[in-house]
C-alpha positions as CSV (number, residue, x, y, z in Angstrom):
1,M,-21.0,92.5,12.6
2,A,-20.6,92.7,16.4
3,T,-21.3,89.2,17.7
4,S,-21.8,88.1,21.2
5,T,-21.3,84.6,20.3
6,P,-18.2,83.2,21.9
7,L,-15.3,82.0,19.7
8,F,-15.1,78.7,20.7
9,E,-16.6,76.5,23.8
10,R,-14.8,73.8,25.3
11,A,-15.6,70.2,25.8
12,V,-17.5,69.2,28.4
13,S,-15.8,65.7,28.6
14,A,-12.6,66.6,27.6
15,P,-9.6,64.4,28.8
16,P,-6.6,65.5,30.5
17,V,-4.0,66.7,28.0
18,P,-0.3,65.8,29.3
19,A,2.1,68.7,28.2
20,G,4.6,68.7,25.2
21,L,2.7,67.4,22.7
22,P,3.2,68.2,19.3
23,L,0.1,70.1,17.9
24,V,-0.9,69.2,14.2
25,I,-2.8,71.6,11.7
26,A,-4.6,70.6,8.9
27,L,-7.4,73.2,7.4
28,T,-9.2,73.1,4.5
29,G,-8.8,76.3,2.3
30,F,-7.8,78.7,-0.7
31,T,-6.0,75.5,-2.4
32,D,-6.0,72.0,-1.9
33,A,-4.3,70.0,-4.6
34,G,-4.9,66.9,-4.8
35,N,-7.3,67.3,-1.8
36,A,-4.5,66.5,0.2
37,V,-5.5,68.3,3.3
38,S,-9.3,67.0,3.1
39,R,-8.1,63.4,3.0
40,L,-5.9,63.9,5.7
41,V,-8.7,65.7,8.1
42,D,-11.2,62.6,7.1
43,Y,-7.7,60.6,7.5
44,F,-7.2,61.4,11.3
45,R,-11.2,62.1,12.1
46,D,-12.0,58.5,10.8
47,D,-9.0,56.6,11.3
48,L,-7.9,58.2,14.6
49,E,-11.2,59.5,16.2
50,P,-9.8,62.1,18.2
51,T,-11.3,63.3,21.4
52,P,-12.3,67.2,21.3
53,L,-11.1,69.5,23.6
54,V,-12.1,72.7,21.7
55,V,-14.8,73.3,19.4
56,F,-15.0,76.4,17.5
57,S,-18.0,78.4,16.6
58,N,-19.1,78.6,13.3
59,D,-21.9,81.3,13.9
60,V,-18.4,83.8,14.3
61,L,-15.8,81.9,11.8
62,L,-18.1,80.4,9.2
63,D,-19.6,82.2,6.1
64,Y,-22.4,79.5,5.2
65,R,-23.4,80.8,1.7
66,A,-20.1,80.4,0.7
67,R,-19.9,76.8,2.3
68,R,-23.2,75.9,2.7
69,P,-23.6,72.9,5.5
70,L,-25.6,69.9,4.2
71,V,-28.9,68.4,4.6
72,S,-30.1,65.0,4.1
73,F,-33.4,65.1,2.3
74,D,-35.5,61.7,2.7
75,Q,-39.1,61.5,0.2
76,D,-40.7,64.0,2.6
77,H,-38.9,65.3,5.1
78,L,-35.1,66.3,6.4
79,T,-33.2,63.7,8.4
80,D,-29.9,65.2,9.2
81,Y,-27.9,68.9,9.1
82,R,-24.2,68.4,8.9
83,P,-22.5,71.4,9.1
84,P,-18.6,72.2,8.6
85,R,-16.2,71.4,12.1
86,L,-13.2,73.1,12.9
87,E,-12.1,71.5,16.2
88,L,-8.9,71.1,18.8
89,S,-8.7,67.2,19.5
90,L,-6.8,64.8,21.1
91,A,-5.8,62.1,19.2
92,H,-3.3,59.1,19.3
93,D,-1.0,57.7,16.8
94,A,-0.9,53.8,15.3
95,L,1.5,53.4,18.4
96,G,-0.9,55.4,20.4
97,Q,1.7,58.1,21.0
98,P,-1.1,61.2,21.6
99,F,-1.0,65.0,19.8
100,V,-3.3,67.6,19.3
101,L,-4.9,68.1,16.8
102,L,-6.7,71.3,15.3
103,A,-8.4,70.1,12.2
104,G,-11.4,71.3,10.0
105,Y,-12.1,74.2,7.8
106,E,-10.2,77.4,7.3
107,P,-12.1,80.1,9.4
108,D,-13.5,82.5,6.5
109,F,-13.7,85.4,9.7
110,A,-11.8,86.4,12.8
111,W,-8.5,85.6,11.6
112,D,-6.7,87.6,14.3
113,A,-9.0,86.4,17.4
114,F,-8.8,83.0,15.9
115,S,-4.8,83.3,15.7
116,Q,-4.7,84.3,19.4
117,A,-6.9,81.9,20.5
118,V,-5.2,79.1,19.0
119,I,-1.7,80.2,20.5
120,E,-3.2,80.8,24.3
121,L,-4.8,77.1,24.2
122,S,-1.2,76.2,22.8
123,H,0.4,77.7,25.9
124,S,-2.0,76.1,28.2
125,L,-1.9,72.7,26.7
126,G,2.1,73.1,27.3
127,I,2.6,72.5,23.4
128,A,6.0,71.8,22.3
129,S,6.2,72.2,18.7
130,I,3.8,73.1,15.8
131,T,3.3,71.4,12.3
132,W,0.7,72.3,9.2
133,V,0.6,71.2,5.6
134,H,-0.9,72.3,3.2
135,A,-0.3,71.8,-1.2
136,I,-0.6,73.7,-3.9
137,P,-0.3,72.8,-8.1
138,M,3.2,72.9,-9.3
139,P,4.6,71.5,-12.7
140,V,5.9,68.1,-11.4
141,P,5.5,65.0,-13.0
142,H,3.4,62.1,-10.9
143,T,6.0,59.7,-12.0
144,R,8.5,61.4,-9.2
145,P,8.4,61.7,-5.5
146,I,5.9,64.5,-4.1
147,G,8.4,67.1,-3.0
148,T,7.8,69.7,0.1
149,T,8.8,73.1,0.1
150,V,9.5,73.9,4.2
151,S,9.0,77.1,6.2
152,G,8.9,78.1,10.1
153,T,11.7,78.2,13.1
154,R,13.1,74.7,12.5
155,A,16.5,74.9,10.2
156,E,16.8,71.4,10.5
157,L,13.5,70.7,8.4
158,T,14.1,73.4,6.0
159,A,17.5,72.6,5.6
160,A,16.6,68.7,4.8
161,H,13.7,69.0,3.4
162,S,13.5,72.6,1.3
163,V,14.7,73.6,-1.8
164,W,12.3,76.2,-2.9
165,K,13.0,79.4,-0.9
166,P,11.4,82.3,-3.7
167,H,11.1,86.1,-2.7
168,T,7.4,87.1,-3.2
169,Q,4.1,87.1,-2.1
170,V,1.2,85.0,-2.2
171,P,-2.2,84.8,-0.9
172,A,-2.4,84.0,2.5
173,T,-4.0,81.0,4.6
174,V,-4.9,81.4,8.1
175,G,-2.1,78.3,8.3
176,H,0.4,81.2,7.4
177,L,-0.5,83.5,9.9
178,L,-0.6,80.8,12.4
179,E,2.9,79.9,11.3
180,Y,3.8,83.9,11.5
181,R,2.6,84.5,15.0
182,F,3.5,81.4,16.7
183,A,7.9,81.9,14.8
184,Q,7.3,85.4,16.6
185,E,7.1,83.7,19.8
186,G,9.8,81.7,19.4
187,A,8.1,78.5,19.0
188,R,8.9,75.4,17.0
189,V,7.1,75.5,14.0
190,A,7.3,74.3,10.9
191,G,5.3,74.7,7.7
192,F,5.2,72.3,4.8
193,V,4.1,73.0,1.2
194,L,3.5,69.8,-0.6
195,L,4.2,70.6,-4.3
196,I,1.6,68.5,-6.7
197,P,1.5,67.7,-9.9
198,H,-0.6,70.5,-11.3
199,Y,-2.6,68.2,-14.3
200,L,-3.7,66.5,-11.1
201,G,-5.0,69.0,-8.9
202,D,-8.1,68.6,-9.2
203,T,-8.7,65.2,-8.6
204,E,-8.2,63.0,-5.4
205,Y,-5.2,62.4,-5.2
206,P,-3.8,60.0,-2.9
207,A,-0.5,60.4,-3.2
208,A,-0.9,63.8,-1.9
209,T,-2.2,62.7,1.5
210,L,0.3,60.4,2.0
211,A,3.0,62.8,1.4
212,A,1.0,64.6,4.1
213,L,1.3,62.3,6.5
214,D,4.7,61.7,5.9
215,S,5.5,65.5,6.4
216,V,3.8,65.0,9.7
217,T,6.1,62.2,10.8
218,V,9.5,64.1,9.7
219,A,8.5,67.0,11.8
220,T,6.9,65.3,15.1
221,G,8.0,61.3,14.9
222,L,4.2,60.4,14.8
223,V,3.6,57.2,12.8
224,F,0.6,56.6,10.7
225,A,-0.9,53.3,9.1
226,G,-1.9,54.6,5.2
227,D,-2.4,50.9,4.4
228,D,-5.8,51.9,2.5
229,L,-4.2,54.8,0.8
230,R,-1.2,53.5,-0.4
231,E,-4.1,50.7,-1.9
232,E,-6.1,53.6,-3.2
233,N,-2.9,55.1,-4.7
234,R,-1.9,51.8,-6.7
235,D,-5.3,51.7,-8.4
236,Y,-5.2,55.9,-9.2
237,L,-1.4,55.4,-10.3
238,A,-2.5,52.7,-12.5
239,K,-5.7,54.4,-13.9
240,V,-3.5,57.2,-14.9
241,E,-0.9,55.0,-16.8
242,D,-3.4,53.6,-18.8
243,Q,-4.9,57.1,-19.8
244,V,-1.3,58.0,-21.0
245,G,0.0,54.9,-22.5
246,G,-3.1,55.2,-24.6
247,N,-2.0,58.7,-26.2
248,E,1.4,59.1,-27.8
249,E,1.0,63.0,-27.4
250,L,0.6,62.9,-23.6
251,G,3.3,60.4,-23.4
252,R,5.6,63.0,-24.8
253,M,4.7,65.7,-22.6
254,L,4.7,64.0,-19.2
255,R,8.6,62.8,-20.4
256,G,9.1,66.5,-21.2
257,L,8.1,67.4,-17.7
258,E,10.1,64.0,-16.4
259,E,13.5,65.7,-18.2
260,R,13.1,68.8,-16.1
261,Y,12.7,67.4,-13.1
262,D,15.4,64.8,-13.5
263,A,17.7,67.5,-14.9
264,Y,17.2,69.7,-11.8
265,M,17.4,66.5,-9.3
266,A,20.5,65.9,-11.0
267,G,22.5,69.2,-8.8
268,S,20.3,68.6,-6.1
269,T,22.3,67.4,-2.7
270,L,18.8,67.0,-0.8
271,A,18.0,63.9,1.0
272,T,14.8,64.2,-0.3
273,P,13.2,64.4,-4.1
274,I,12.3,68.3,-4.2
275,I,11.9,70.4,-7.6
276,H,12.6,74.0,-7.7
277,A,9.6,75.6,-9.5
278,G,11.5,78.3,-10.2
279,D,14.2,76.2,-13.0
280,L,11.1,74.8,-14.8
281,P,9.2,76.5,-17.6
282,S,5.3,77.0,-17.1
283,A,3.8,73.1,-17.8
284,D,1.1,75.3,-19.2
285,E,1.7,74.5,-22.6
286,L,3.7,71.3,-22.0
287,A,0.8,69.8,-20.2
288,A,-2.2,71.9,-21.0
289,E,-4.0,68.5,-23.1
290,L,-2.9,66.3,-20.6
291,E,-4.3,68.0,-17.9
292,R,-7.9,68.4,-19.9
293,F,-7.3,64.5,-20.3
294,L,-6.9,63.7,-17.0
295,A,-9.7,66.1,-15.1
296,S,-12.5,64.8,-17.4
297,R,-12.2,61.4,-15.9
298,P,-13.4,60.7,-12.6
299,T,-12.0,59.2,-10.2
300,G,-13.0,55.4,-9.0
301,D,-14.9,57.3,-6.1
302,D,-15.8,59.2,-8.3
303,E,-17.5,57.0,-10.2
304,K,-19.1,55.5,-7.2
305,R,-20.6,58.9,-6.2
306,G,-22.2,59.6,-9.6
307,S,-20.3,62.7,-9.4
């Protein structure tokens, strides 16, 4: 349906942005194993307090019935209405280094117009590089470092951090489209796919967000303080180990995943641990009980929320 609503509005009090900054993209969408990107967006917004430069229009880009906004109800009246946000902002890392951040929901509509708008805004800001992160479930054990596979135009990052290079077709996200369009223009763009243990994919897995921050650091040199996430991850892993340690069959299944991971890594020459999905059998049979066992138990945050 045609609309006269503009795709975005520039913030009235937007600060000046120096040229040559990296653009970091974190968009929640089709898949977000371990809630890696959702927590990444929360971290950027809560800890870094970015200043909006551009606010994109929900009325143009958002399917409200698919992702309904939240309202707050207090006994007999409504007290708050909180729609999703999609913003281009200026942020600073733990050392005060500035960068441009595109964070929020993945648009439901107008992908081509949105991508073109982001590219044009990047040109106007003199963006030097583009980095985006997303996460998918993979048959890998949680007892090994989270691996990544890297795409884009930065060959040095792909050579150092990527091993999974399939010839395949996958459902696209708007992040893929942005990477594709930026690459067509010869921009320095890198997309990191986090390979998350599939039996933890439906939980809030703090290590996934830490891996996302590490990927951004590798590509941009930005530095992030993730102390709270690391502490949360230690508590999370302790609970998982308690659950696995109390069930012999689950332990055997996990060891099977570890053996296959280690067998692959023994022949790897990469600087960082990455797993090649094509060299592993499906974990659906190996870890089905483990997946059900872990997914049926709420995390500490879920217990506090009662959800």
